N, CA, C and O atoms as a DFTB+ gen file, in Angstrom:
484 C
 N C O
     1  1      61.243     258.715      93.329
     2  2      61.103     257.663      92.883
     3  2      59.428     256.820      94.278
     4  3      59.146     257.439      95.304
     5  1      59.165     256.347      94.144
     6  2      57.583     255.320      94.356
     7  2      58.228     254.598      95.508
     8  3      59.398     254.431      95.856
     9  1      56.450     254.036      96.222
    10  2      57.518     253.225      97.582
    11  2      58.299     251.907      97.004
    12  3      59.332     251.464      97.506
    13  1      57.749     251.451      96.065
    14  2      58.283     249.898      95.290
    15  2      59.575     250.116      94.982
    16  3      60.318     249.197      95.326
    17  1      60.201     251.232      94.330
    18  2      61.495     251.508      93.575
    19  2      62.367     251.617      94.967
    20  3      63.358     251.026      95.394
    21  1      61.795     252.317      95.300
    22  2      62.586     252.961      96.908
    23  2      62.610     251.129      98.108
    24  3      63.678     250.754      98.592
    25  1      61.587     250.505      98.286
    26  2      62.294     248.565      98.470
    27  2      62.779     248.563      97.545
    28  3      63.565     249.492      97.730
    29  1      63.176     247.833      95.475
    30  2      63.944     247.737      95.463
    31  2      65.465     247.680      95.458
    32  3      66.364     246.839      95.424
    33  1      65.272     249.221      95.518
    34  2      67.317     249.948      95.306
    35  2      67.513     249.879      96.918
    36  3      68.553     250.397      97.324
    37  1      66.585     249.263      97.963
    38  2      67.443     249.522      99.663
    39  2      67.759     247.756      99.266
    40  3      68.822     247.210      99.561
    41  1      66.467     246.959      98.468
    42  2      67.057     245.878      98.177
    43  2      68.037     245.629      97.293
    44  3      69.193     245.287      97.544
    45  1      67.803     245.715      96.807
    46  2      70.313     246.217      95.938
    47  2      71.129     246.301      96.440
    48  3      72.222     245.737      96.402
    49  1      70.496     247.418      97.292
    50  2      72.057     247.266      98.061
    51  2      72.129     247.367      99.248
    52  3      72.588     248.289      99.922
    53  1      71.449     245.949      99.698
    54  2      71.916     245.285     100.403
    55  2      71.753     244.307     100.139
    56  3      71.049     243.746     100.979
    57  1      72.225     243.291      98.824
    58  2      72.277     242.316      98.230
    59  2      71.276     241.447      98.392
    60  3      71.603     240.261      98.339
    61  1      69.784     241.777      98.633
    62  2      69.075     240.916      98.204
    63  2      68.066     240.337      97.177
    64  3      67.348     241.198      96.668
    65  1      67.825     238.857      96.700
    66  2      66.617     238.906      96.153
    67  2      65.682     239.150      96.963
    68  3      65.582     239.372      98.170
    69  1      64.628     239.023      95.580
    70  2      63.787     239.125      96.060
    71  2      63.170     238.762      96.988
    72  3      62.776     239.238      98.052
    73  1      63.105     237.511      96.279
    74  2      62.984     235.527      97.417
    75  2      63.246     236.283      98.793
    76  3      62.312     236.614      99.523
    77  1      64.389     236.498      99.053
    78  2      65.311     236.080     100.625
    79  2      64.301     238.115     100.984
    80  3      63.991     238.164     102.175
    81  1      64.051     238.905     100.530
    82  2      63.103     239.558     101.317
    83  2      62.017     239.296     101.483
    84  3      61.286     240.135     102.009
    85  1      61.502     238.004     101.086
    86  2      60.345     238.245     100.717
    87  2      60.016     237.380     101.756
    88  3      58.875     237.283     102.207
    89  1      61.837     236.182     102.501
    90  2      60.555     235.151     102.657
    91  2      61.866     236.462     104.630
    92  3      60.839     236.593     105.296
    93  1      62.578     236.917     105.210
    94  2      62.487     237.829     106.054
    95  2      61.410     238.674     106.281
    96  3      61.010     239.017     107.393
    97  1      61.091     238.901     105.542
    98  2      60.003     239.674     105.967
    99  2      58.241     238.924     106.326
   100  3      57.398     239.585     106.932
   101  1      58.025     237.785     105.924
   102  2      57.143     236.410     105.108
   103  2      55.849     237.137     105.085
   104  3      54.847     237.278     105.787
   105  1      56.489     237.659     103.595
   106  2      55.764     238.001     101.819
   107  2      56.177     236.871     100.956
   108  3      57.277     236.507     100.539
   109  1      55.250     236.527     100.844
   110  2      54.957     236.337      99.111
   111  2      56.415     236.810      98.038
   112  3      56.597     237.971      97.672
   113  1      57.068     235.983      97.775
   114  2      57.929     236.331      96.218
   115  2      56.835     236.988      95.822
   116  3      56.353     237.731      96.676
   117  1      56.370     236.946      94.927
   118  2      54.671     237.377      94.083
   119  2      54.943     239.432      94.925
   120  3      55.411     240.426      94.371
   121  1      54.551     239.309      95.949
   122  2      53.795     240.351      96.961
   123  2      54.638     241.087      96.924
   124  3      54.338     242.179      97.408
   125  1      55.774     240.987      96.493
   126  2      57.083     241.871      96.629
   127  2      57.573     242.174      95.925
   128  3      58.227     243.217      95.895
   129  1      57.359     240.782      94.442
   130  2      56.980     242.044      93.401
   131  2      56.978     242.865      92.773
   132  3      57.819     243.540      92.178
   133  1      54.499     242.812      93.043
   134  2      54.162     243.321      93.110
   135  2      54.175     244.496      93.460
   136  3      53.247     245.169      93.012
   137  1      55.237     245.239      94.412
   138  2      55.533     246.293      95.373
   139  2      55.884     247.033      94.019
   140  3      55.240     247.669      93.186
   141  1      58.243     246.358      94.318
   142  2      58.374     246.903      93.222
   143  2      57.980     247.020      91.980
   144  3      58.784     247.601      91.251
   145  1      57.009     246.661      91.500
   146  2      56.851     247.459      90.024
   147  2      55.095     248.079      90.457
   148  3      54.156     247.922      89.676
   149  1      54.964     248.711      91.707
   150  2      54.730     249.443      91.397
   151  2      52.571     249.184      91.179
   152  3      51.621     249.942      91.372
   153  1      52.690     247.786      90.725
   154  2      51.096     247.404      90.740
   155  2      50.266     246.711      91.820
   156  3      49.225     246.092      91.599
   157  1      50.881     246.895      93.095
   158  2      50.160     246.849      94.150
   159  2      50.515     247.741      95.601
   160  3      51.639     247.661      96.096
   161  1      49.665     248.411      96.090
   162  2      49.739     249.389      97.534
   163  2      49.781     248.580      99.287
   164  3      48.922     248.087     100.018
   165  1      50.868     248.741      99.356
   166  2      50.843     247.706     100.683
   167  2      50.055     248.060     101.166
   168  3      49.273     248.803     100.573
   169  1      49.835     247.667     102.641
   170  2      49.448     248.259     103.474
   171  2      50.481     248.549     104.884
   172  3      51.598     248.096     105.138
   173  1      49.674     249.414     105.591
   174  2      51.286     249.719     107.134
   175  2      51.833     248.435     107.349
   176  3      53.001     248.152     107.614
   177  1      50.722     247.584     107.184
   178  2      51.856     246.319     108.036
   179  2      52.761     245.537     107.423
   180  3      53.643     244.779     107.827
   181  1      52.122     246.081     105.702
   182  2      53.369     244.995     104.862
   183  2      54.406     246.560     104.907
   184  3      55.509     246.584     104.360
   185  1      54.121     247.156     105.266
   186  2      55.179     248.233     104.843
   187  2      56.927     248.153     105.699
   188  3      58.117     248.284     105.411
   189  1      55.880     247.793     107.092
   190  2      56.235     247.790     108.475
   191  2      57.036     246.270     108.547
   192  3      57.492     245.987     109.654
   193  1      57.114     245.882     108.117
   194  2      57.428     244.254     107.444
   195  2      58.949     244.126     106.288
   196  3      60.036     243.552     106.231
   197  1      58.423     244.723     105.806
   198  2      59.199     244.943     104.758
   199  2      60.666     245.990     105.396
   200  3      61.888     245.938     105.254
   201  1      59.624     246.953     106.188
   202  2      61.311     248.060     106.105
   203  2      62.086     247.474     107.566
   204  3      63.317     247.467     107.594
   205  1      61.454     247.086     108.521
   206  2      61.795     245.362     109.755
   207  2      63.065     244.640     108.785
   208  3      64.257     244.378     108.949
   209  1      62.281     244.527     107.942
   210  2      63.353     243.529     106.810
   211  2      64.706     243.786     106.354
   212  3      65.801     243.227     106.417
   213  1      64.141     244.993     105.804
   214  2      65.803     245.467     105.662
   215  2      66.460     246.649     106.363
   216  3      67.320     247.484     106.085
   217  1      65.622     246.328     107.463
   218  2      66.511     246.600     108.515
   219  2      66.796     248.573     109.100
   220  3      67.802     249.110     109.563
   221  1      65.655     249.039     108.844
   222  2      65.327     250.430     108.410
   223  2      64.274     250.832     108.825
   224  3      63.498     249.877     108.814
   225  1      63.484     252.276     109.425
   226  2      62.506     252.933     109.575
   227  2      61.043     253.127     108.512
   228  3      61.144     253.246     107.291
   229  1      60.086     253.127     109.050
   230  2      59.361     253.022     107.391
   231  2      59.201     254.248     106.681
   232  3      58.716     254.512     105.581
   233  1      59.892     255.148     107.865
   234  2      60.438     256.836     106.951
   235  2      61.250     256.816     105.503
   236  3      61.135     257.613     104.571
   237  1      62.210     255.515     105.623
   238  2      62.767     255.381     103.762
   239  2      62.180     255.174     103.240
   240  3      62.119     255.793     102.177
   241  1      61.184     254.071     103.538
   242  2      60.353     253.592     102.079
   243  2      59.662     254.884     101.226
   244  3      59.390     254.992     100.030
   245  1      59.564     255.441     101.909
   246  2      57.967     257.054     101.372
   247  2      59.750     258.188     100.561
   248  3      60.919     258.201     100.949
   249  1      58.990     258.980      99.299
   250  2      59.628     259.580      98.960
   251  2      59.309     260.685     100.324
   252  3      58.475     260.415     101.188
   253  1      60.308     262.220     100.320
   254  2      60.015     262.887     100.637
   255  2      59.373     263.673      99.868
   256  3      59.476     263.645      98.641
   257  1      58.312     264.810     100.804
   258  2      57.200     265.184      99.587
   259  2      56.213     266.824     100.992
   260  3      55.554     266.712     102.026
   261  1      56.557     267.740     100.382
   262  2      56.367     268.849     100.491
   263  2      54.063     268.225     100.449
   264  3      53.501     267.848      99.421
   265  1      53.393     268.346     101.796
   266  2      52.385     267.916     101.865
   267  2      51.530     268.888     101.285
   268  3      50.328     268.624     101.251
   269  1      51.980     270.085     100.770
   270  2      50.799     271.928      99.716
   271  2      51.362     271.698      98.850
   272  3      51.915     272.572      98.183
   273  1      51.428     269.930      98.461
   274  2      51.928     269.810      96.966
   275  2      50.346     269.435      96.225
   276  3      49.450     268.712      96.659
   277  1      50.456     270.662      94.270
   278  2      48.589     271.424      93.760
   279  2      48.460     269.409      93.683
   280  3      49.305     268.541      93.903
   281  1      46.991     269.334      93.270
   282  2      46.004     268.515      92.505
   283  2      46.859     268.216      91.155
   284  3      46.953     269.185      90.402
   285  1      47.316     267.355      90.855
   286  2      46.895     266.643      89.601
   287  2      46.338     265.965      88.591
   288  3      45.178     265.582      88.740
   289  1      47.160     265.627      87.157
   290  2      45.755     264.566      86.739
   291  2      45.767     263.601      87.421
   292  3      46.562     263.685      88.357
   293  1      45.316     262.860      87.368
   294  2      43.518     261.338      87.747
   295  2      43.975     261.478      89.547
   296  3      44.197     260.886      90.603
   297  1      43.932     262.100      89.202
   298  2      44.693     262.067      91.666
   299  2      45.777     262.485      91.889
   300  3      45.993     262.305      93.087
   301  1      46.717     263.015      91.350
   302  2      47.661     262.391      91.806
   303  2      48.599     264.004      92.475
   304  3      48.511     265.096      91.913
   305  1      49.131     263.837      93.289
   306  2      50.049     265.778      93.538
   307  2      51.548     265.761      93.514
   308  3      52.241     264.868      94.001
   309  1      51.921     266.687      92.983
   310  2      53.633     266.918      92.911
   311  2      54.057     266.132      94.014
   312  3      53.652     266.140      95.176
   313  1      55.269     265.198      93.260
   314  2      55.902     264.434      94.159
   315  2      55.044     262.881      93.734
   316  3      55.273     261.868      94.396
   317  1      54.254     262.871      92.795
   318  2      53.464     261.823      92.419
   319  2      53.086     260.169      94.233
   320  3      53.401     259.018      94.534
   321  1      52.265     261.350      94.754
   322  2      52.051     260.214      95.862
   323  2      50.414     261.039      95.377
   324  3      50.020     262.203      95.297
   325  1      49.899     259.846      95.168
   326  2      48.577     259.233      95.731
   327  2      47.904     260.092      96.692
   328  3      48.713     260.849      97.227
   329  1      46.235     260.305      97.265
   330  2      45.993     260.724      98.238
   331  2      46.230     259.630      99.353
   332  3      46.762     259.721     100.460
   333  1      45.647     258.549      98.676
   334  2      45.290     257.464      99.441
   335  2      47.298     256.825      99.829
   336  3      47.620     255.666     100.091
   337  1      47.879     257.570      99.767
   338  2      49.939     256.498      99.747
   339  2      50.048     257.763     101.384
   340  3      50.495     257.574     102.515
   341  1      49.333     259.106     100.655
   342  2      50.066     260.083     101.242
   343  2      49.321     259.936     103.012
   344  3      49.825     259.900     104.134
   345  1      47.710     259.877     102.409
   346  2      47.297     259.565     104.087
   347  2      47.552     258.565     104.921
   348  3      47.395     258.611     106.141
   349  1      48.063     257.380     104.108
   350  2      48.983     255.814     104.528
   351  2      50.299     256.547     105.238
   352  3      50.590     256.529     106.434
   353  1      50.994     257.183     104.167
   354  2      52.398     257.899     105.795
   355  2      52.044     258.558     106.831
   356  3      52.474     258.450     107.979
   357  1      50.943     259.516     106.262
   358  2      50.348     260.335     108.459
   359  2      49.589     259.146     108.711
   360  3      49.525     259.018     109.934
   361  1      49.310     258.719     108.444
   362  2      49.050     257.373     109.447
   363  2      50.123     256.374     109.930
   364  3      49.778     255.923     111.022
   365  1      51.184     255.918     109.553
   366  2      52.538     255.679     109.856
   367  2      53.466     256.165     110.176
   368  3      54.513     255.635     110.548
   369  1      53.126     257.585     110.040
   370  2      54.173     258.126     111.083
   371  2      53.431     258.736     112.652
   372  3      54.148     259.208     113.535
   373  1      51.905     258.624     112.795
   374  2      51.568     258.184     114.404
   375  2      51.799     257.320     114.521
   376  3      52.273     257.284     115.657
   377  1      51.843     256.051     113.974
   378  2      52.375     254.844     114.025
   379  2      52.915     254.800     115.101
   380  3      52.625     254.643     116.287
   381  1      54.202     255.056     114.147
   382  2      55.352     255.508     115.120
   383  2      56.343     256.235     116.073
   384  3      57.437     255.984     116.579
   385  1      55.063     257.691     116.081
   386  2      54.972     258.155     116.774
   387  2      54.285     257.349     118.654
   388  3      54.836     256.776     119.593
   389  1      53.458     257.601     118.465
   390  2      52.931     255.858     119.421
   391  2      53.773     255.710     119.681
   392  3      54.265     256.688     120.243
   393  1      54.637     254.564     119.565
   394  2      55.914     253.550     119.985
   395  2      57.134     254.194     120.105
   396  3      58.079     253.530     120.530
   397  1      57.312     255.430     119.797
   398  2      58.398     255.713     120.777
   399  2      58.413     257.151     121.444
   400  3      59.237     258.059     121.547
   401  1      56.551     256.827     122.019
   402  2      56.017     256.944     123.850
   403  2      55.706     258.756     123.076
   404  3      56.583     259.610     123.208
   405  1      55.143     258.890     122.756
   406  2      54.833     260.304     122.419
   407  2      53.669     260.289     123.139
   408  3      52.946     259.294     123.202
   409  1      53.397     261.525     123.789
   410  2      52.220     261.239     124.856
   411  2      50.728     261.768     124.243
   412  3      50.244     262.889     124.093
   413  1      50.132     260.067     123.899
   414  2      48.665     260.181     122.448
   415  2      47.992     261.296     122.637
   416  3      48.514     261.990     121.764
   417  1      46.910     262.229     123.339
   418  2      47.252     263.775     123.236
   419  2      47.758     264.275     122.209
   420  3      47.126     264.617     121.209
   421  1      49.370     264.387     122.433
   422  2      49.720     265.667     121.228
   423  2      50.424     264.723     119.785
   424  3      50.572     265.106     118.624
   425  1      50.653     263.805     120.220
   426  2      49.617     262.250     118.653
   427  2      48.981     262.837     117.663
   428  3      49.392     263.256     116.581
   429  1      47.656     262.824     118.270
   430  2      46.535     262.448     117.781
   431  2      45.856     264.481     117.331
   432  3      44.861     264.663     116.629
   433  1      46.798     265.811     118.018
   434  2      46.974     266.607     117.770
   435  2      47.547     266.852     116.337
   436  3      47.032     267.661     115.565
   437  1      48.461     266.229     116.085
   438  2      49.737     266.462     115.158
   439  2      48.815     265.197     114.315
   440  3      48.587     265.489     113.141
   441  1      48.549     264.538     114.542
   442  2      48.040     263.836     113.516
   443  2      46.697     264.810     112.696
   444  3      47.106     265.473     111.744
   445  1      45.665     264.890     112.904
   446  2      44.882     265.889     112.500
   447  2      45.453     267.279     111.791
   448  3      45.071     267.842     110.764
   449  1      46.680     267.673     112.875
   450  2      46.553     269.452     111.758
   451  2      47.014     268.308     109.801
   452  3      46.674     268.597     108.653
   453  1      48.082     266.770     110.464
   454  2      48.202     266.521     109.526
   455  2      47.620     265.760     107.825
   456  3      48.143     265.458     106.753
   457  1      46.049     265.719     108.545
   458  2      44.789     265.016     107.717
   459  2      44.727     265.998     107.260
   460  3      45.064     266.035     106.077
   461  1      44.109     267.801     108.156
   462  2      43.811     269.417     107.220
   463  2      44.635     269.625     106.009
   464  3      44.448     270.163     104.918
   465  1      45.986     268.773     106.809
   466  2      47.129     269.747     105.479
   467  2      46.235     268.978     104.445
   468  3      45.390     269.497     103.715
   469  1      46.600     267.528     104.517
   470  2      46.668     266.917     103.128
   471  2      45.144     267.530     102.289
   472  3      45.085     267.794     101.088
   473  1      43.807     267.677     103.450
   474  2      42.733     267.860     103.146
   475  2      42.642     268.902     102.101
   476  3      41.944     268.836     101.090
   477  1      43.778     270.315     102.614
   478  2      43.717     271.199     101.776
   479  2      45.183     271.839     101.078
   480  3      45.812     272.894     101.156
   481  1      45.308     270.565     100.375
   482  2      46.379     270.174      99.371
   483  2      45.278     270.439      97.850
   484  3      45.725     270.238      96.721
């Protein structure tokens, strides 16, 4: 399940229309629709707005994927995440750790390790 499918599933679980989610997140209905249909990869800021509007952590919007997947056709990895989506996840995780008060040096070290894993994958 990709990020758009997760957004749609969580939105529907909460009984929200696409327009209602867009209003709560401060986005246009078209943006929400394009994300749900997989026609647009949201920025970190947009993912955060959607997660807040749905009352979930950003991690709920990303599918669980091992960082050690092998490269497949068209630049995607096992688990159907593109390298851009994987890097985006690393960035969001680092941001959440920062917001939770993790020591900046530890956060940087962990982020660097996660990026190394992506490069090796």
